[in-house]
C-alpha positions in Angstrom: -4.4 127.2 -121.9 -6.2 125.3 -124.7 -8.1 122.2 -124.1 -5.4 120.1 -125.9 -2.7 121.7 -123.8 -4.6 120.8 -120.6 -5.3 117.3 -121.9 -2.3 116.1 -124.0 -4.0 112.8 -124.9 -6.7 114.6 -126.9 -4.6 115.0 -130.0 -3.9 111.2 -130.0 -7.6 110.4 -129.7 -8.8 112.5 -132.5 -8.7 109.5 -134.8 -10.7 107.3 -132.4 -13.9 107.6 -130.5 -14.1 110.4 -127.9 -13.6 109.6 -124.3 -16.7 109.2 -122.2 -17.5 112.0 -119.7 -16.5 110.8 -116.3 -19.1 112.9 -114.6 -21.8 111.0 -116.5 -20.1 107.8 -115.5 -20.1 108.9 -111.8 -23.8 110.0 -112.0 -24.8 106.6 -113.4 -22.7 104.8 -110.8 -24.4 106.6 -108.0 -27.9 105.5 -109.1 -27.4 102.3 -107.2 -27.8 98.6 -108.0 -29.9 98.0 -111.1 -33.0 95.8 -111.3 -32.3 92.1 -111.5 -31.1 90.9 -114.9 -30.8 94.5 -116.3 -27.3 95.7 -117.3 -26.3 98.7 -115.1 -26.5 102.0 -117.0 -22.9 102.8 -115.8 -21.5 99.9 -117.9 -23.8 100.1 -120.9 -21.1 101.8 -122.9 -18.6 99.1 -121.9 -21.1 96.5 -123.1 -21.5 98.3 -126.4 -17.8 98.5 -127.0 -17.4 94.9 -126.1 -20.1 93.7 -128.3 -18.6 95.6 -131.2 -15.7 93.2 -131.1 -17.4 90.2 -129.7 -21.0 90.1 -130.9 -21.8 86.9 -129.0 -20.2 87.7 -125.7 -21.9 86.7 -122.5 -22.4 90.0 -120.6 -23.5 88.3 -117.3 -20.0 88.2 -115.8 -19.6 91.9 -116.5 -23.0 92.6 -114.7 -21.9 90.5 -111.7 -18.4 92.1 -111.6 -19.8 95.6 -111.8 -22.3 95.0 -108.9 -19.5 93.7 -106.7 -17.1 96.5 -107.6 -19.7 99.3 -107.2 -20.9 98.0 -103.8 -17.3 97.4 -102.5 -16.0 100.8 -103.7 -19.2 102.7 -102.6 -18.2 105.7 -100.4 -14.7 105.8 -101.9 -13.7 108.8 -104.0 -10.8 109.7 -106.2 -8.7 112.8 -105.5 -10.6 114.5 -108.3 -13.8 114.1 -106.3 -15.4 111.5 -108.6 -16.8 108.2 -107.2 -13.9 105.7 -107.2 -16.0 103.2 -109.3 -15.4 105.6 -112.3 -11.7 104.4 -112.4 -12.3 100.7 -112.9 -15.1 101.6 -115.3 -12.8 103.8 -117.4 -10.0 101.2 -117.4 -12.5 98.6 -118.6 -13.8 100.9 -121.3 -10.2 101.3 -122.6 -9.7 97.6 -122.8 -13.2 97.0 -124.3 -12.5 99.5 -127.1 -9.2 97.6 -127.9 -11.1 94.3 -128.2 -10.2 92.6 -124.9 -12.3 89.5 -124.2 -14.8 89.0 -121.4 -12.4 87.6 -118.8 -10.1 90.5 -119.1 -12.9 93.0 -118.7 -14.3 91.2 -115.7 -10.9 91.3 -114.0 -10.5 94.9 -115.0 -13.7 95.9 -113.2 -12.4 94.1 -110.1 -8.8 95.1 -110.3 -8.7 97.4 -107.3 -11.2 95.5 -105.0 -8.7 93.2 -103.3 -6.2 96.1 -102.8 -8.6 98.8 -101.6 -11.8 97.1 -100.2 -12.8 94.2 -98.0 -13.2 91.8 -101.0 -10.7 88.9 -100.7 -8.9 87.0 -103.5 -10.7 83.9 -102.3 -14.0 85.6 -102.8 -13.1 86.6 -106.3 -12.0 83.1 -107.2 -15.3 81.6 -105.7 -17.5 84.0 -107.7 -15.6 84.5 -110.9 -13.1 81.6 -111.3 -9.4 81.0 -111.2 -8.5 83.0 -114.3 -10.1 86.2 -113.1 -8.6 85.8 -109.6 -5.1 85.3 -111.2 -5.5 88.5 -113.2 -6.7 90.5 -110.2 -3.9 89.2 -108.0 -1.3 90.0 -110.7 -2.1 93.7 -110.7 -2.6 94.0 -106.9 0.1 96.1 -105.4 2.3 95.0 -102.6 1.9 96.9 -99.3 4.4 99.6 -98.4 3.9 98.5 -94.8 5.5 95.2 -95.6 8.0 96.2 -98.2 8.9 99.8 -97.5 10.9 101.4 -100.3 11.0 98.1 -102.1 7.2 98.0 -102.6 7.2 99.5 -106.1 10.0 97.5 -107.7 8.8 94.3 -106.0 5.2 95.0 -107.3 6.6 95.3 -110.8 8.6 92.1 -110.3 5.4 90.4 -109.2 3.5 91.7 -112.2 6.2 90.6 -114.6 6.2 87.1 -113.2 2.4 87.0 -113.5 2.6 88.4 -117.0 4.9 85.5 -117.9 2.0 83.1 -117.3 -0.8 85.4 -118.6 -0.1 88.5 -120.6 -3.5 89.9 -119.8 -2.1 91.0 -116.4 0.1 93.6 -118.1 -2.8 94.6 -120.4 -4.9 95.6 -117.4 -1.9 97.4 -115.8 -1.3 99.5 -118.9 -4.9 100.5 -119.2 -4.9 101.3 -115.4 -1.8 103.5 -115.8 -3.3 105.3 -118.9 -6.4 106.4 -117.0 -4.3 107.4 -114.0 -2.1 109.5 -116.3 -5.1 111.1 -117.8 -6.2 112.3 -114.4 -2.8 113.0 -112.9 -3.3 116.8 -112.8 -4.9 116.6 -109.3 -1.6 115.2 -107.9 1.2 117.3 -106.4 3.8 118.3 -109.1 6.6 116.2 -107.6 4.3 113.1 -107.5 3.3 113.8 -111.1 7.0 113.8 -112.1 7.8 110.6 -110.2 4.8 108.7 -111.7 5.6 110.1 -115.2 9.2 108.9 -114.9 8.1 105.3 -114.1 5.6 105.5 -116.9 8.3 106.6 -119.4 11.0 104.2 -118.2 8.9 101.1 -117.6 5.2 101.2 -118.7 5.7 102.7 -122.2 8.5 100.3 -123.2 6.3 97.4 -122.0 3.4 98.7 -124.1 5.8 98.9 -127.0 7.1 95.4 -126.5 3.5 94.1 -126.2 2.5 95.9 -129.4 -0.2 98.0 -127.8 0.4 101.1 -129.8 -2.9 102.8 -129.0 -2.0 102.9 -125.3 1.7 103.6 -125.9 1.2 106.7 -128.0 -1.2 108.4 -125.5 1.1 107.5 -122.6 4.0 109.0 -124.4 2.2 112.3 -124.9 1.0 112.4 -121.3 4.5 111.7 -119.9 6.0 114.2 -122.4 3.7 117.0 -121.1 4.8 116.4 -117.5 8.5 115.7 -117.9 9.3 118.2 -120.7 6.6 120.9 -120.4 8.5 123.6 -122.4 9.2 121.2 -125.4 5.6 120.0 -125.2 4.3 123.5 -125.4 6.5 124.3 -128.4 5.2 121.2 -130.1 1.6 122.1 -129.3 2.1 125.6 -130.8 3.8 124.1 -133.8 0.8 121.8 -134.5 -1.7 124.6 -133.8 0.1 126.9 -136.3 0.0 124.3 -139.0 -3.7 123.7 -139.4 -3.2 123.6 -143.2 -1.3 120.3 -142.8 -4.5 118.4 -142.8 -5.5 119.8 -146.3 -2.1 118.9 -147.7 -2.4 115.3 -146.4 -6.0 115.2 -147.7 -4.8 116.0 -151.2 -2.1 113.3 -151.1 -4.7 110.8 -149.8 -7.1 111.6 -152.7 -4.3 111.1 -155.2 -3.6 107.7 -153.7 -7.2 106.7 -153.8 -7.4 107.6 -157.5 -4.3 105.6 -158.4 -5.5 102.5 -156.5 -9.0 102.7 -157.9 -7.7 102.9 -161.4 -5.5 99.9 -160.8 -8.4 97.8 -159.5 -7.2 97.5 -155.9 -9.8 97.8 -153.2 -8.3 99.8 -150.4 -9.1 102.3 -147.7 -6.8 105.4 -147.4 -6.7 107.1 -144.1 -4.7 110.0 -142.6 -2.9 109.2 -139.3 -2.0 112.5 -137.5 1.2 112.2 -135.6 0.9 112.5 -131.9 2.7 115.2 -130.0 5.9 113.3 -129.2 6.2 112.0 -132.7 5.9 115.5 -134.1 8.6 116.6 -131.7 10.9 113.8 -132.8 10.4 114.5 -136.5 11.0 118.2 -135.9 14.3 117.5 -134.1 15.3 115.2 -136.9 14.2 117.3 -140.0 14.2 120.8 -138.7 11.5 122.9 -140.4 8.5 120.8 -141.1 6.2 120.6 -144.2 2.5 119.8 -144.2 3.1 116.1 -145.0 5.4 115.8 -141.9 2.4 116.2 -139.5 0.9 112.8 -140.4 1.2 109.6 -142.3 -1.0 107.9 -144.8 -2.5 104.5 -143.8 -3.7 102.2 -146.5 -5.8 99.2 -145.4 -6.4 96.2 -147.7 -8.0 92.7 -147.4 -5.1 90.3 -148.1 -1.3 90.2 -147.6 -0.8 90.1 -151.4 -2.8 93.3 -151.8 -0.2 95.1 -149.6 2.5 94.4 -152.2 0.1 95.3 -155.0 -0.4 98.7 -153.4 3.3 99.1 -152.9 4.0 98.4 -156.6 1.4 101.0 -157.7 2.7 103.7 -155.4 6.3 103.1 -156.5 5.2 103.1 -160.1 3.1 106.3 -160.0 5.1 108.3 -157.5 8.8 108.8 -156.7 9.7 106.4 -153.9 12.2 107.2 -151.2 14.0 103.9 -151.2 15.8 104.4 -147.9 12.4 104.6 -146.1 11.2 101.2 -147.3 10.9 98.4 -144.7 9.1 95.1 -145.0 7.6 94.2 -141.6 5.2 91.7 -143.2 7.9 89.3 -144.3 9.9 89.9 -141.1 7.4 91.0 -138.3 8.7 93.0 -135.4 9.3 91.2 -132.1 6.0 92.7 -130.8 3.8 91.1 -133.6 3.7 94.3 -135.6 3.3 93.9 -139.4 3.2 96.5 -142.1 5.0 97.7 -145.2 6.6 101.1 -144.6 7.5 103.4 -147.6 7.6 107.0 -148.5 7.1 108.9 -151.7 8.2 112.4 -152.8 6.0 114.9 -154.5 7.0 117.4 -157.2 7.8 120.0 -154.6 10.1 117.6 -152.7 7.7 117.1 -149.8 7.9 113.5 -148.6 4.8 111.6 -147.5 5.3 108.5 -145.3 3.0 105.6 -146.0 1.9 102.5 -144.0 0.4 99.6 -145.8 -1.3 96.7 -143.9 -4.3 94.4 -143.8 -7.3 95.1 -141.6 -6.2 92.3 -139.2 -2.6 93.7 -139.2 -4.0 97.1 -138.2 -6.0 95.6 -135.4 -2.9 93.9 -134.0 -0.8 97.0 -134.6 -3.2 99.1 -132.5 -4.0 96.6 -129.7 -1.1 94.2 -129.8 -1.5 91.1 -127.6 -4.9 92.5 -126.4 -6.2 91.7 -129.9 -5.2 88.1 -129.6 -7.8 87.4 -126.9 -7.5 84.6 -124.3 -4.0 83.1 -124.2 -5.4 79.8 -122.9 -7.5 79.3 -126.0 -4.4 79.2 -128.2 -3.4 75.8 -127.0 -5.5 72.8 -128.0 -7.6 71.5 -125.1 -6.2 74.3 -122.8 -2.8 72.6 -122.6 0.4 74.5 -122.1 1.7 76.0 -125.3 4.3 73.9 -127.1 7.9 75.1 -127.6 8.8 76.2 -131.1 11.9 74.8 -132.8 13.9 77.8 -132.0 13.3 77.6 -128.3 10.7 80.5 -128.3 7.3 79.8 -127.0 4.9 79.1 -129.8 2.2 81.1 -128.1 2.6 84.7 -129.3 0.9 86.1 -126.2 3.9 84.8 -124.2 6.8 86.4 -126.0 10.4 85.2 -125.8 11.8 88.6 -124.7 9.6 88.3 -121.6 10.8 84.8 -120.8 14.4 86.1 -121.0 13.6 89.1 -118.8 12.1 86.7 -116.2 15.3 84.6 -116.3 17.6 87.5 -115.4 15.2 88.9 -112.8 15.5 85.6 -110.9 19.3 86.2 -110.8 18.8 89.6 -109.3 17.2 89.2 -105.8 18.1 92.7 -104.6 15.2 95.1 -105.2 17.3 98.1 -106.1 19.5 96.1 -108.5 16.4 94.6 -110.2 14.7 98.0 -110.5 17.9 99.5 -112.1 18.4 96.6 -114.4 14.8 96.5 -115.5 14.7 100.2 -116.3 18.1 99.9 -118.1 16.9 97.0 -120.2 13.6 98.6 -121.1 15.3 102.0 -121.9 17.3 100.4 -124.8 15.7 101.0 -128.2 15.1 97.6 -129.7 15.8 98.8 -133.2 17.6 95.9 -134.9 16.5 92.5 -136.0 19.2 89.9 -136.2 18.5 86.6 -138.0 19.8 83.4 -136.6 21.4 80.6 -138.6 18.4 78.4 -138.1 16.0 81.0 -139.5 14.8 82.5 -136.3 15.1 86.1 -135.3 16.3 88.0 -132.3 15.2 91.5 -131.3 18.2 93.4 -129.9 19.0 97.0 -128.9 21.1 99.1 -131.2 24.8 98.6 -130.4 24.3 95.0 -129.3 27.1 92.6 -129.9 27.5 88.8 -130.6 27.8 88.4 -126.8 24.3 89.8 -126.4 23.0 87.6 -129.2 24.5 84.6 -127.6 22.8 85.1 -124.3 19.5 86.1 -126.0 19.5 82.8 -127.9 21.1 80.4 -125.5 20.8 81.8 -122.0 23.4 80.3 -119.7 24.5 77.9 -122.4 26.1 80.9 -124.0 28.9 80.5 -121.5 30.4 77.9 -124.0 30.5 80.4 -126.9 33.9 80.7 -128.6 33.1 82.9 -131.6 30.6 83.7 -134.3 30.0 83.9 -137.9 28.3 87.1 -139.0 26.9 87.0 -142.5 29.0 83.9 -143.1 32.4 85.3 -142.0 34.2 84.5 -138.8 33.8 87.3 -136.2 34.8 88.0 -132.6 32.2 87.9 -129.9 32.6 91.6 -129.4 31.5 92.4 -133.0 28.7 95.0 -133.0 25.7 93.7 -135.0 23.6 95.7 -137.5 20.0 95.5 -138.4 19.5 92.5 -140.8 22.7 90.7 -139.9 22.7 86.9 -139.8 24.6 85.5 -136.9 25.7 81.9 -136.3 27.1 81.5 -132.8 29.9 79.0 -132.3 29.9 77.0 -129.1 32.6 74.8 -127.6 30.2 71.8 -127.2 29.2 71.6 -130.8 31.2 74.1 -133.0 34.7 73.8 -131.6 36.0 72.1 -134.7 35.4 75.4 -136.6 38.0 77.3 -134.6 41.4 76.4 -133.3 41.3 77.2 -129.5 42.6 76.4 -126.1 40.4 74.7 -123.5 37.2 76.7 -122.9 35.7 76.8 -119.4 33.4 79.8 -119.6 33.2 83.5 -120.3 36.2 85.8 -119.7 35.9 89.1 -117.8 36.4 91.1 -121.0 33.0 89.8 -122.2 31.5 92.4 -119.9 33.1 95.1 -122.0 31.0 93.9 -125.0 27.7 93.1 -123.2 25.0 95.7 -123.7 22.0 93.8 -122.3 21.3 93.1 -118.6 20.6 89.5 -119.5 24.1 89.1 -120.8 25.8 91.1 -118.0 24.0 89.4 -115.2 24.8 85.9 -116.5 28.5 86.7 -117.1 28.9 88.4 -113.7 27.2 85.5 -112.0 29.5 82.9 -113.7 32.7 84.8 -113.0 31.7 85.2 -109.3 30.9 81.5 -109.0 34.0 80.4 -110.9 37.0 82.6 -109.7 39.2 79.6 -110.5 38.2 80.1 -114.2 40.6 83.0 -114.5 42.7 82.8 -111.3 44.0 79.5 -110.0 44.4 78.7 -106.2 47.8 79.6 -104.8 49.6 78.7 -101.6 48.6 80.7 -98.5 50.6 83.9 -98.1 53.0 84.2 -95.1 53.7 86.9 -92.5 51.3 89.3 -90.7 52.3 92.5 -92.4 50.2 95.3 -94.0 50.4 95.4 -97.7 49.3 98.1 -100.1 46.2 97.4 -102.2 46.7 97.0 -105.9 43.7 99.3 -106.5 41.1 98.8 -109.2 38.7 101.7 -109.8 36.9 102.4 -106.5 39.5 100.9 -104.1 40.2 103.4 -101.3 42.1 102.0 -98.3 44.8 99.7 -97.1 44.1 96.1 -96.2 46.1 94.0 -93.7 46.6 90.3 -94.1 46.3 88.9 -90.6 46.9 85.1 -91.1 49.7 83.3 -89.3 51.3 82.3 -92.6 51.4 85.3 -94.9 53.9 86.5 -97.5 55.8 90.7 -97.3 55.3 90.3 -101.4 51.5 89.4 -101.7 49.2 91.7 -103.7 45.7 92.4 -102.4 42.9 93.3 -104.7 39.3 94.4 -103.9 36.7 92.3 -105.6 34.8 94.0 -108.4 31.7 92.0 -107.7 30.9 93.6 -104.3 33.4 96.6 -104.2 34.1 96.6 -100.4 35.0 99.8 -98.7 35.7 100.6 -95.0 34.1 99.7 -92.6 32.6 96.6 -94.5 33.3 93.3 -92.9 35.6 91.5 -95.4 37.4 88.2 -96.0 40.0 87.2 -98.6 40.7 84.3 -100.9 44.1 83.4 -102.5 44.2 83.2 -106.2 46.8 82.7 -108.9 50.1 84.6 -108.7 50.1 85.2 -104.9 47.2 87.6 -105.2 44.5 87.8 -102.5 41.0 88.9 -103.6 39.0 90.7 -100.8 35.2 90.4 -100.7 32.5 91.7 -98.4 31.6 88.8 -96.0 28.0 88.8 -97.3 29.0 88.6 -100.9 27.5 85.6 -102.7 30.9 84.7 -104.1 32.1 84.0 -100.5 29.6 81.3 -100.0 30.3 79.8 -103.4 34.0 79.7 -102.8 33.5 78.1 -99.4 31.4 75.4 -101.0 34.3 74.7 -103.3 36.5 74.2 -100.2 38.5 77.4 -100.9 40.3 78.3 -97.7 39.7 82.0 -96.7 42.5 84.3 -95.7 41.7 86.6 -92.7 42.0 90.3 -93.6 41.1 93.6 -92.0 41.1 97.2 -93.0 44.4 98.9 -92.2 45.0 102.6 -91.6 42.7 104.2 -94.1 44.1 107.0 -96.2 40.7 108.3 -97.1 38.6 107.5 -100.1 37.6 109.1 -103.4 34.0 108.7 -104.5 31.9 110.2 -107.3 28.3 111.3 -106.5 25.6 112.4 -108.8 22.9 114.8 -107.5 19.6 115.1 -109.4 17.6 118.3 -108.6 15.2 120.9 -109.7 16.9 124.1 -110.7 16.7 127.1 -108.4 18.9 130.0 -107.3 21.8 129.2 -104.9 21.4 125.4 -105.4 25.1 125.0 -106.3 26.2 127.1 -103.3 24.0 125.1 -100.9 25.3 121.8 -102.2 28.9 122.8 -101.9 28.3 124.1 -98.4 26.7 120.8 -97.4 29.7 118.9 -98.8 32.2 121.2 -97.0 30.3 120.9 -93.7 30.6 117.1 -93.9 34.4 117.5 -94.2 34.7 116.3 -97.8 36.9 118.0 -100.3 35.8 118.6 -103.9 38.3 117.2 -106.4 36.2 118.0 -109.4 32.6 119.0 -110.3 30.5 119.3 -113.4 27.0 120.7 -113.8 25.1 119.7 -116.9 23.0 122.4 -118.7 19.5 122.6 -117.2 16.8 120.6 -119.0 13.2 121.4 -118.2 14.2 123.0 -114.9 16.1 119.9 -113.9 19.9 119.9 -113.2 22.4 117.1 -112.8 25.5 117.7 -110.7 28.5 115.3 -110.7 31.0 115.7 -107.8 34.2 113.7 -107.3 35.0 114.0 -103.6 37.8 113.0 -101.2 36.6 111.8 -97.8 38.9 111.5 -94.8 37.0 108.4 -93.8 34.8 106.1 -95.9 32.3 105.8 -93.0 31.3 109.4 -93.6 29.8 108.6 -97.0 26.2 107.7 -95.8 26.0 110.9 -93.7 27.3 113.0 -96.7 24.7 111.5 -99.0 21.9 112.2 -96.5 23.1 115.8 -96.1 23.0 116.3 -99.9 19.6 114.8 -100.2 18.4 117.2 -97.5 19.1 120.2 -99.7 15.7 121.7 -100.9 15.2 120.8 -104.6 17.4 117.7 -104.5 15.4 114.6 -105.2 18.1 112.0 -105.6 21.8 111.4 -104.8 23.6 108.3 -105.9 27.0 106.8 -106.5 28.2 106.4 -110.1 28.2 102.9 -111.4 32.0 102.9 -111.8 33.5 104.9 -108.8 36.6 107.0 -109.4 40.0 105.6 -108.6 41.4 106.4 -105.2 43.9 109.2 -104.9 
């Protein structure tokens, strides 16, 4: 295997300084405490990188932090055999090269001390101050002993909350994960896959949203190599077989330099090789690649106006591909990114992509919020940042998308639900920019609707929305938005005069059909659960203790008896969609409009809310169950007899297979979907445990929308 194949980040780093040899780091770390007032040899390179960005930086805190970190981690070793201190040193070097300020680097050196040594948070605060202590606490993991399986999602929840106050917390976490991913080869394969999944689903989208492209691209390549080894190897071979691509790009770059010099524009023209995942994506999009497809041309200038001057010269002297032009200077991306994007075609039809930006834009494009330094220094006198006119925080190191994410996570106390919602939210490509009527801008995922825009802009105040104007024309809230659309959301409290309407009390259930973002779905679901009277009015209590058949929504699977003294032999019983009760859950019912009784699990939050509204419950119980139908998804590594073993386990548990699908294997991973009929719903946990026990199966879960009962 080539060096690049063994180290997938190497290709991404060819355009930057080489990574320091960890053995040399370890040797320097083992030399012991340095003489008084002399910077330790082990962090000399960190100091050099730091001073390159901050020439007047005080290095004393770094000296002090290294001495504490080295002494507290002494005797600890990584799985690779290197002294543990090499890890915080490497993480700090990553941040130093990106231009992080001294406080961040100090906290980075100490980031594992509270978690893994006898050092306490109080000690860190006494010796280094409240800011450093806050950052160290923010990246300290929660103990599995205390939280069990919820430790990882709750740790990320804690980090996000801390990041909401100081974005440097996530900067340290991203650098920490990058170094861990670089050295992941010493872990067991299944642990590599688990860590790479979380990196892909959570850390990489966070790096993208914070604009830290230098970390994002290398993390992408490292995760790509682990999760899709065959596709990664094909891409590596493709790059290796196209060594002439560099010469082709050099020729284009030289032509650009000549044109710009002749026009009197001072500019630097650089070649940006695509990283592995980028080459893979371009290959999947364009098929056979030409030399210019293996990189892009980066043009750096001094002023914003020069960017447009360069654009004019290129479009005059070469054939522009107009569909590729995007202006992210006039309309920056939500993650602070600014550049002009264009592409020009050569005489042979080969297309060269071009990025045009100032030196400062380039620094922010590479390092994102890390390049902005200390968030506390952005507000005069250290005061809390002011609110902008559009409701977003004026401080760019505390972005609005993070504030909205923190709002919906507060409404999701359950760890599993939070973890699923977080990964779903971050998995959405934020490809479209939607302009607000007041001139602000919203970053939304492709496929987002006016409902999503409403909750992104107004939060819970979006409950009062009654319609929208998209590009000046009246539109329904379910209208799908496109990149560049201007949306004016109409709310009952201030825009009702624009539409004729009935009385508006809040969102209707069909809004959920149009909501694509977790923020919107969670807010709508919470409102509907808290206001059942919004769609169903209270009814008289039913009469007569007789069993009635359930009017089944998707997922209902048994009979329910009404057991009150005053019940009706015509009442219809529905299972609540908010908590989807199944036998043998403890349940209670509430009468709603039309003689319908809605059945909830007793621990459902909606039960407490309805009791607080003096809604009288109706006693209910499960009647004679006729069995239930459920759809399960099994995720597994491919191997011989896997399908037979799974079906045997299902049959042994007494379940009947109604239907089954097996998706084509992808990188030795297989997804099986089974719709099953169980004689008794109480068998479901046992069945899922039996399926998880099959060798090669690493997860079994219910589908989000269970199949209807048969």
